[in-house]
C-alpha positions as CSV (number, residue, x, y, z in Angstrom):
1,M,0.1,-0.2,-0.1
2,F,1.8,3.2,-0.7
3,R,0.9,6.8,0.5
4,F,0.8,10.1,-0.9
5,K,2.9,12.9,0.5
6,N,0.3,15.2,1.7
7,D,-2.2,12.7,3.6
8,S,0.2,12.3,6.7
9,G,-2.6,13.9,8.7
10,Q,-5.4,12.2,7.6
11,A,-5.8,9.5,10.4
12,T,-5.6,12.4,13.1
13,T,-8.4,14.4,11.5
14,E,-10.3,11.0,11.2
15,Y,-10.1,10.4,14.9
16,A,-10.7,14.3,15.2
17,L,-14.3,13.5,13.3
18,V,-15.1,10.6,15.1
19,L,-14.6,12.1,18.5
20,L,-16.8,15.1,17.4
21,G,-19.6,12.8,16.1
22,A,-19.6,10.9,19.6
23,A,-19.6,14.1,21.8
24,V,-22.7,15.3,19.4
25,I,-24.5,11.9,19.9
26,A,-23.6,12.1,23.9
27,L,-25.1,15.8,24.0
28,L,-28.2,14.8,22.2
29,V,-28.7,11.7,24.7
30,I,-28.0,14.0,27.6
31,A,-30.3,16.8,26.2
32,W,-33.0,14.1,25.7
33,A,-32.7,12.5,29.0
34,T,-32.9,15.8,30.9
35,D,-34.8,18.2,28.8
36,G,-37.5,15.9,26.9
37,G,-39.1,13.7,29.2
38,G,-36.3,10.8,28.9
39,A,-36.0,11.0,32.6
40,G,-39.2,9.3,33.3
41,R,-38.7,6.8,30.5
42,I,-35.1,6.2,31.8
43,G,-36.4,5.5,35.4
44,E,-39.1,3.4,34.1
45,L,-36.7,1.4,31.7
46,F,-34.5,0.5,34.9
47,D,-37.8,-0.5,36.7
48,T,-38.7,-2.8,34.3
49,V,-35.2,-4.2,34.0
50,L,-34.7,-4.8,37.6
51,S,-38.4,-5.9,38.3
52,G,-37.6,-8.8,35.8
53,I,-34.4,-9.6,37.2
54,F,-35.8,-9.9,40.6
55,D,-38.7,-11.8,39.3
56,R,-36.5,-14.3,37.7
57,T,-34.3,-14.8,40.9
58,D,-37.4,-15.3,43.2
59,A,-38.6,-17.9,40.7
60,V,-35.2,-19.6,41.0
61,G,-34.7,-19.3,44.7
């Protein structure tokens, strides 16, 4: 595989773009969870998951 002379910073740019994309997604998730009623949905999700786990452990033991 050969490289062009002027692509030495390409990997750094790609990493920066990936980090920027991840930061944008994280900010969107935080905004949804805190402002858009997501906090209640997350609480319901945790309640559902934990009750499912407790129901299964009660059935076993």
